[in-house]
FILUM-462563 format. One record per residue: residue in three letters; chain; y, z, x of N, C-alpha, C, O in turn. Coordinates in steps of 0.2 Angstrom, whole numbers. Example, Ala and Ser with C-alpha at 12.3 -4.5 7.8 and 13.67 -1.06 7.14 Angstrom:
% FILUM-462563
(atom "ALA","A",(-28,39,66),(-22,39,62),(-16,39,66),(-17,42,71))
(atom "SER","A",(-11,35,64),(-5,36,68),(0,39,64),(6,40,67))
This chain:
% FILUM-462563
(atom "MET","A",(778,-560,-67),(773,-559,-72),(766,-560,-70),(761,-557,-73))
(atom "PHE","A",(765,-566,-66),(758,-568,-64),(755,-562,-60),(749,-561,-61))
(atom "LYS","A",(759,-559,-56),(756,-553,-52),(754,-547,-57),(749,-544,-55))
(atom "ARG","A",(758,-546,-62),(756,-541,-67),(750,-543,-70),(745,-538,-71))
(atom "ILE","A",(749,-549,-72),(743,-551,-76),(737,-550,-71),(732,-548,-73))
(atom "LEU","A",(738,-552,-65),(732,-552,-60),(730,-544,-59),(724,-542,-59))
(atom "SER","A",(735,-540,-58),(734,-533,-56),(731,-529,-62),(726,-526,-61))
(atom "TYR","A",(734,-530,-68),(731,-526,-73),(725,-529,-76),(720,-526,-78))
(atom "GLY","A",(724,-536,-75),(718,-539,-77),(712,-537,-72),(706,-536,-75))
(atom "THR","A",(714,-536,-66),(708,-534,-61),(706,-527,-63),(701,-525,-62))
(atom "ILE","A",(711,-522,-64),(710,-516,-66),(705,-515,-72),(700,-512,-72))
(atom "ALA","A",(707,-519,-77),(703,-519,-83),(696,-522,-82),(691,-519,-84))
(atom "GLY","A",(696,-527,-77),(689,-530,-76),(685,-525,-72),(679,-525,-73))
(atom "PHE","A",(688,-521,-68),(683,-516,-64),(681,-510,-69),(676,-508,-69))
(atom "ILE","A",(686,-508,-74),(684,-503,-78),(679,-505,-83),(675,-501,-85))
(atom "VAL","A",(678,-512,-85),(673,-514,-89),(667,-516,-85),(661,-515,-88))
(atom "GLY","A",(668,-518,-79),(662,-521,-75),(658,-516,-72),(652,-516,-72))
(atom "ILE","A",(661,-511,-69),(657,-506,-65),(653,-502,-70),(647,-501,-68))
(atom "PRO","A",(655,-499,-76),(650,-495,-80),(644,-500,-82),(639,-497,-83))
(atom "MET","A",(646,-506,-84),(640,-511,-86),(635,-511,-81),(629,-511,-82))
(atom "PHE","A",(637,-512,-74),(633,-513,-69),(629,-506,-68),(623,-507,-67))
(atom "VAL","A",(632,-501,-68),(629,-494,-67),(624,-493,-72),(618,-491,-71))
(atom "LEU","A",(626,-494,-79),(621,-493,-84),(615,-497,-84),(610,-495,-85))
(atom "ALA","A",(616,-504,-82),(611,-508,-82),(606,-506,-76),(600,-507,-77))
(atom "VAL","A",(608,-504,-70),(604,-502,-65),(601,-496,-67),(595,-495,-65))
(atom "ALA","A",(604,-491,-70),(601,-485,-72),(595,-485,-77),(591,-481,-77))
(atom "THR","A",(596,-490,-81),(591,-491,-86),(586,-497,-84),(583,-500,-89))
(atom "GLN","A",(586,-499,-78),(582,-505,-76),(584,-511,-80),(579,-515,-81))
(atom "GLY","A",(590,-512,-81),(592,-518,-85),(591,-519,-92),(593,-524,-95))
(atom "LEU","A",(588,-514,-95),(586,-514,-102),(589,-508,-106),(585,-504,-108))
(atom "PRO","A",(595,-507,-107),(598,-501,-111),(596,-502,-118),(594,-507,-120))
(atom "PRO","A",(595,-496,-122),(594,-497,-129),(599,-501,-132),(605,-499,-131))
(atom "MET","A",(598,-506,-136),(603,-510,-138),(608,-507,-143),(614,-508,-141))
(atom "PRO","A",(606,-503,-148),(612,-500,-152),(617,-496,-147),(623,-497,-148))
(atom "TYR","A",(614,-492,-143),(618,-488,-138),(622,-492,-133),(628,-491,-132))
(atom "GLY","A",(618,-497,-131),(621,-502,-126),(627,-505,-129),(632,-506,-125))
(atom "MET","A",(627,-508,-135),(632,-511,-138),(638,-507,-139),(644,-509,-138))
(atom "VAL","A",(637,-501,-141),(642,-496,-143),(646,-494,-136),(652,-494,-136))
(atom "ILE","A",(642,-493,-131),(645,-491,-125),(649,-497,-122),(654,-496,-119))
(atom "GLY","A",(646,-503,-122),(649,-509,-120),(656,-510,-123),(661,-512,-120))
(atom "TYR","A",(656,-510,-130),(662,-512,-133),(667,-506,-132),(673,-507,-132))
(atom "LEU","A",(665,-500,-132),(669,-494,-130),(673,-495,-123),(679,-494,-123))
(atom "THR","A",(669,-497,-118),(672,-498,-112),(676,-504,-112),(681,-504,-108))
(atom "MET","A",(675,-509,-116),(680,-515,-116),(686,-512,-119),(692,-514,-116))
(atom "LEU","A",(686,-508,-124),(692,-506,-127),(696,-501,-122),(702,-502,-122))
(atom "ILE","A",(693,-497,-119),(696,-493,-114),(699,-497,-108),(705,-496,-106))
(atom "ALA","A",(695,-502,-106),(698,-507,-101),(704,-511,-103),(709,-511,-99))
(atom "LEU","A",(703,-513,-109),(709,-517,-112),(715,-513,-114),(720,-516,-116))
(atom "SER","A",(714,-506,-113),(720,-502,-115),(726,-504,-109),(731,-502,-110))
(atom "THR","A",(723,-507,-104),(728,-509,-99),(733,-514,-101),(739,-514,-99))
(atom "VAL","A",(731,-517,-107),(736,-522,-110),(742,-518,-113),(748,-520,-112))
(atom "PHE","A",(741,-513,-116),(746,-509,-118),(751,-506,-113),(757,-506,-113))
(atom "VAL","A",(748,-504,-108),(752,-501,-102),(756,-506,-99),(762,-505,-97))
(atom "ALA","A",(753,-512,-98),(756,-518,-95),(762,-520,-99),(768,-521,-96))
(atom "ILE","A",(761,-521,-105),(766,-523,-110),(772,-518,-110),(778,-520,-110))
(atom "LYS","A",(770,-512,-111),(776,-507,-111),(780,-507,-105),(786,-506,-105))
(atom "ARG","A",(776,-507,-99),(780,-507,-92),(784,-513,-92),(790,-513,-89))
(atom "HIS","A",(781,-519,-94),(785,-525,-93),(791,-525,-98),(797,-527,-96))
(atom "ARG","A",(791,-522,-104),(796,-521,-108),(802,-517,-106),(807,-518,-105))
(atom "ASP","A",(799,-511,-103),(804,-505,-102),(807,-506,-95),(813,-505,-94))
(atom "VAL","A",(803,-509,-90),(806,-509,-83),(809,-516,-82),(814,-517,-79))
(atom "ASP","A",(805,-521,-83),(808,-528,-82),(812,-531,-87),(817,-535,-85))
(atom "ARG","A",(812,-529,-93),(815,-533,-98),(821,-528,-102),(824,-530,-107))
(atom "GLY","A",(822,-523,-99),(827,-518,-102),(826,-515,-108),(831,-514,-112))
(atom "GLY","A",(820,-514,-110),(818,-511,-116),(817,-516,-122),(816,-514,-128))
(atom "ILE","A",(817,-523,-121),(816,-527,-126),(811,-533,-124),(812,-535,-118))
(atom "ILE","A",(807,-534,-129),(802,-539,-127),(800,-543,-134),(799,-539,-139))
(atom "GLY","A",(800,-549,-134),(798,-553,-140),(790,-553,-141),(786,-551,-136))
(atom "PHE","A",(788,-555,-147),(781,-555,-148),(777,-560,-144),(772,-558,-141))
(atom "TRP","A",(780,-566,-143),(776,-571,-139),(775,-569,-132),(770,-570,-129))
(atom "PRO","A",(781,-567,-128),(780,-565,-121),(775,-559,-120),(771,-559,-116))
(atom "ALA","A",(775,-554,-125),(771,-549,-125),(763,-551,-126),(759,-549,-123))
(atom "PHE","A",(763,-555,-131),(756,-558,-133),(753,-562,-127),(747,-562,-125))
(atom "GLY","A",(757,-566,-124),(755,-570,-118),(753,-566,-112),(748,-567,-109))
(atom "LEU","A",(757,-560,-111),(755,-556,-105),(748,-553,-107),(744,-552,-103))
(atom "GLY","A",(747,-551,-113),(741,-548,-115),(735,-552,-115),(730,-551,-112))
(atom "LEU","A",(736,-559,-117),(731,-564,-116),(729,-565,-109),(723,-566,-107))
(atom "GLY","A",(734,-565,-105),(733,-566,-97),(729,-561,-94),(724,-562,-91))
(atom "ILE","A",(730,-555,-96),(727,-549,-94),(720,-549,-96),(715,-548,-93))
(atom "SER","A",(719,-551,-103),(712,-551,-106),(708,-557,-103),(702,-556,-102))
(atom "PHE","A",(711,-562,-101),(708,-568,-98),(705,-566,-91),(699,-567,-90))
(atom "VAL","A",(709,-563,-87),(707,-560,-80),(701,-555,-81),(696,-555,-78))
(atom "ALA","A",(702,-550,-86),(697,-545,-87),(691,-548,-89),(685,-546,-87))
(atom "SER","A",(691,-554,-93),(685,-557,-96),(681,-561,-90),(675,-561,-90))
(atom "LEU","A",(685,-563,-85),(682,-567,-80),(678,-561,-75),(673,-563,-73))
(atom "PHE","A",(681,-556,-74),(678,-550,-71),(672,-548,-74),(666,-547,-71))
(atom "TYR","A",(672,-548,-81),(666,-546,-85),(660,-550,-84),(655,-548,-83))
(atom "VAL","A",(662,-557,-84),(657,-562,-84),(654,-561,-77),(648,-562,-76))
(atom "ALA","A",(658,-561,-72),(655,-560,-65),(651,-554,-64),(646,-554,-61))
(atom "ALA","A",(653,-548,-67),(649,-542,-67),(643,-543,-70),(638,-540,-68))
(atom "TRP","A",(642,-547,-76),(636,-548,-79),(631,-552,-75),(625,-551,-75))
(atom "GLU","A",(634,-557,-72),(630,-561,-68),(627,-557,-62),(621,-558,-60))
(atom "ILE","A",(631,-553,-59),(629,-549,-53),(624,-544,-56),(619,-543,-52))
(atom "THR","A",(625,-541,-61),(620,-537,-64),(613,-540,-65),(608,-537,-64))
(atom "ILE","A",(613,-546,-68),(607,-550,-69),(604,-551,-63),(598,-551,-62))
(atom "ALA","A",(608,-554,-58),(605,-555,-51),(602,-549,-48),(596,-549,-45))
(atom "PHE","A",(605,-543,-49),(603,-537,-45),(597,-534,-49),(592,-532,-45))
(atom "THR","A",(597,-534,-55),(591,-531,-59),(585,-536,-60),(580,-533,-62))
(atom "HIS","A",(586,-542,-59),(581,-547,-61),(578,-547,-68),(572,-548,-69))
(atom "VAL","A",(582,-545,-72),(580,-544,-79),(581,-551,-83),(586,-554,-82))
(atom "ASP","A",(576,-553,-87),(577,-559,-91),(580,-556,-98),(576,-555,-103))
(atom "PHE","A",(586,-556,-98),(590,-553,-104),(588,-557,-110),(587,-555,-116))
(atom "GLY","A",(588,-564,-109),(587,-568,-115),(580,-567,-118),(580,-566,-124))
(atom "ALA","A",(575,-566,-114),(569,-565,-117),(568,-558,-120),(565,-557,-125))
(atom "PHE","A",(571,-553,-117),(571,-546,-119),(575,-546,-126),(572,-543,-131))
(atom "TYR","A",(580,-549,-127),(584,-549,-133),(580,-553,-138),(580,-551,-144))
(atom "ALA","A",(578,-559,-137),(574,-563,-141),(568,-559,-144),(566,-559,-150))
(atom "ASN","A",(564,-556,-139),(558,-552,-142),(560,-546,-146),(557,-544,-151))
(atom "MET","A",(566,-543,-145),(568,-537,-149),(570,-540,-156),(568,-536,-161))
(atom "LEU","A",(573,-545,-156),(575,-548,-163),(568,-550,-167),(568,-549,-173))
(atom "ILE","A",(564,-553,-163),(557,-555,-167),(554,-549,-169),(551,-549,-175))
(atom "GLU","A",(554,-544,-165),(550,-537,-167),(554,-534,-173),(551,-531,-178))
(atom "GLU","A",(561,-535,-174),(564,-532,-179),(562,-536,-186),(562,-533,-191))
(atom "LYS","A",(562,-543,-185),(560,-547,-191),(553,-545,-193),(551,-544,-199))
(atom "LYS","A",(548,-544,-188),(541,-542,-190),(542,-535,-194),(538,-534,-199))
(atom "ALA","A",(546,-530,-191),(546,-524,-194),(549,-524,-202),(547,-520,-206))
(atom "LYS","A",(553,-529,-203),(556,-530,-210),(551,-534,-214),(552,-535,-220))
(atom "GLY","A",(545,-536,-212),(540,-539,-216),(540,-546,-216),(537,-549,-220))
(atom "VAL","A",(544,-549,-212),(544,-557,-211),(538,-559,-208),(536,-557,-203))
(atom "SER","A",(535,-564,-211),(529,-567,-208),(528,-574,-210),(532,-577,-213))
(atom "GLY","A",(523,-577,-207),(521,-584,-209),(526,-589,-206),(528,-588,-200))
(atom "GLU","A",(528,-594,-210),(532,-599,-208),(539,-597,-206),(542,-600,-201))
(atom "ALA","A",(542,-592,-210),(548,-590,-208),(548,-586,-201),(553,-588,-197))
(atom "LEU","A",(543,-582,-200),(543,-579,-193),(542,-584,-188),(545,-584,-182))
(atom "ALA","A",(538,-589,-189),(536,-595,-184),(543,-599,-183),(544,-600,-177))
(atom "GLN","A",(546,-600,-188),(553,-604,-187),(558,-600,-183),(561,-602,-178))
(atom "PHE","A",(558,-593,-185),(563,-589,-181),(561,-588,-174),(565,-588,-169))
(atom "THR","A",(554,-588,-172),(552,-587,-166),(553,-593,-162),(555,-593,-156))
(atom "MET","A",(553,-599,-165),(555,-605,-161),(562,-605,-160),(564,-607,-154))
(atom "GLN","A",(566,-603,-164),(574,-602,-163),(575,-598,-157),(579,-599,-153))
(atom "MET","A",(571,-592,-157),(572,-587,-151),(570,-590,-145),(573,-589,-139))
(atom "GLN","A",(564,-594,-145),(562,-598,-139),(567,-602,-136),(568,-603,-130))
(atom "GLN","A",(571,-606,-141),(576,-610,-139),(582,-606,-136),(585,-608,-131))
(atom "PHE","A",(583,-601,-139),(589,-596,-136),(587,-594,-129),(591,-594,-125))
(atom "VAL","A",(581,-592,-128),(579,-590,-121),(580,-596,-116),(582,-595,-111))
(atom "SER","A",(578,-602,-118),(579,-608,-114),(586,-609,-113),(588,-610,-107))
(atom "ASP","A",(590,-609,-118),(597,-610,-117),(601,-604,-113),(605,-606,-108))
(atom "TYR","A",(599,-598,-114),(602,-593,-110),(600,-593,-103),(604,-590,-99))
(atom "ALA","A",(595,-596,-101),(593,-597,-94),(598,-601,-90),(599,-601,-84))
(atom "ASN","A",(601,-606,-94),(606,-610,-91),(613,-607,-90),(616,-605,-95))
(atom "PRO","A",(616,-607,-84),(622,-603,-83),(628,-607,-87),(633,-604,-89))
(atom "LEU","A",(627,-613,-89),(633,-617,-92),(633,-615,-100),(638,-615,-103))
(atom "TYR","A",(627,-612,-102),(627,-609,-109),(629,-601,-108),(633,-599,-112))
(atom "ARG","A",(626,-598,-103),(627,-590,-103),(634,-588,-101),(636,-583,-104))
(atom "LEU","A",(637,-592,-97),(644,-590,-94),(649,-590,-100),(652,-585,-101))
(atom "PRO","A",(649,-595,-104),(654,-595,-109),(652,-590,-115),(656,-587,-118))
(atom "MET","A",(646,-589,-116),(643,-585,-121),(645,-577,-119),(648,-574,-123))
(atom "THR","A",(645,-576,-113),(647,-569,-110),(654,-568,-111),(657,-563,-113))
(atom "PHE","A",(658,-574,-109),(665,-573,-110),(667,-572,-117),(672,-568,-118))
(atom "THR","A",(664,-575,-122),(666,-574,-129),(664,-567,-131),(665,-565,-137))
(atom "GLU","A",(660,-563,-127),(659,-556,-129),(665,-552,-129),(666,-547,-133))
(atom "ILE","A",(669,-553,-124),(675,-548,-122),(682,-551,-124),(686,-548,-126))
(atom "PHE","A",(682,-558,-123),(689,-561,-124),(692,-560,-131),(698,-559,-132))
(atom "PRO","A",(688,-561,-136),(690,-560,-143),(693,-552,-144),(698,-551,-148))
(atom "VAL","A",(690,-548,-141),(692,-541,-141),(699,-540,-138),(703,-537,-140))
(atom "GLY","A",(700,-544,-132),(706,-544,-128),(711,-547,-133),(717,-545,-132))
(atom "MET","A",(710,-553,-136),(715,-556,-141),(717,-551,-146),(723,-551,-147))
(atom "LEU","A",(712,-547,-149),(714,-543,-154),(719,-537,-151),(724,-535,-154))
(atom "VAL","A",(717,-534,-146),(721,-529,-142),(728,-532,-141),(733,-529,-142))
(atom "SER","A",(728,-538,-138),(735,-541,-136),(739,-542,-142),(745,-541,-142))
(atom "LEU","A",(736,-544,-148),(739,-545,-154),(743,-539,-157),(748,-539,-158))
(atom "VAL","A",(739,-534,-157),(741,-527,-159),(747,-525,-154),(752,-522,-157))
(atom "ALA","A",(745,-525,-148),(750,-522,-143),(757,-526,-144),(762,-523,-143))
(atom "ALA","A",(756,-533,-144),(762,-537,-145),(766,-535,-151),(772,-535,-151))
(atom "ALA","A",(763,-534,-157),(766,-533,-163),(769,-526,-162),(775,-525,-165))
(atom "LEU","A",(766,-521,-159),(769,-515,-159),(775,-514,-154),(780,-511,-155))
(atom "PHE","A",(774,-517,-148),(780,-517,-143),(786,-521,-144),(791,-520,-140))
(atom "ARG","A",(785,-526,-148),(791,-530,-150),(797,-526,-153),(802,-527,-153))
(atom "ASN","A",(794,-520,-156),(799,-515,-159),(801,-511,-153),(798,-507,-150))
(atom "ARG","A",(808,-511,-152),(810,-508,-146),(810,-500,-147),(810,-497,-142))
(atom "ARG","A",(809,-497,-153),(809,-490,-154),(802,-488,-153),(801,-481,-152))
(atom "PHE","A",(797,-492,-153),(790,-490,-152),(789,-488,-145),(789,-492,-140))
(atom "LEU","A",(787,-481,-144),(786,-478,-137),(792,-480,-132),(791,-482,-127))
(atom "ALA","A",(798,-479,-135),(804,-481,-131),(804,-477,-125),(803,-471,-125))
(atom "LEU","A",(807,-480,-119),(808,-476,-113),(814,-471,-114),(819,-474,-116))
(atom "ARG","A",(813,-465,-113),(818,-460,-113),(822,-459,-107),(819,-457,-102))
(atom "ARG","A",(828,-461,-106),(832,-461,-100),(836,-454,-100),(838,-452,-105))
(atom "ALA","A",(836,-451,-94),(839,-445,-93),(847,-445,-94),(851,-441,-93))
């Protein structure tokens, strides 16, 4: 099962990491945020569809058509964990390659949004200080790495939960033998 976790997790990691890198390079590291988030989470879901494939294959080929919830969930979590590590590595490579200060870009974007909403004075000054702290924190890899990991891993947990719940039913997408 460990081999299956590594192979499907690696496939998922490449599916999510390569488009992120290509998009960031194509947009000089600064994709439009609403579109960037939609594209990012869409590629995460596409990549994590490997969880469904892996659980189905494990159930049908290795387990004779039967798998319990917990073994299926564990397999999905393992794949999600490996894919998340690849995602974090791809983000770090992207930052190194594009030399973009994403923390500052993101903080400035949020400050401008607050200004556009009419926030001013003490409230804006306090928010600006919070964003400056965020920029400082985000520059630290011990802050940035786990933060990046938590962008994708909860999605993987949800996909694993759904897949495990569905595939524990032996009739769900049952293998048809000739």
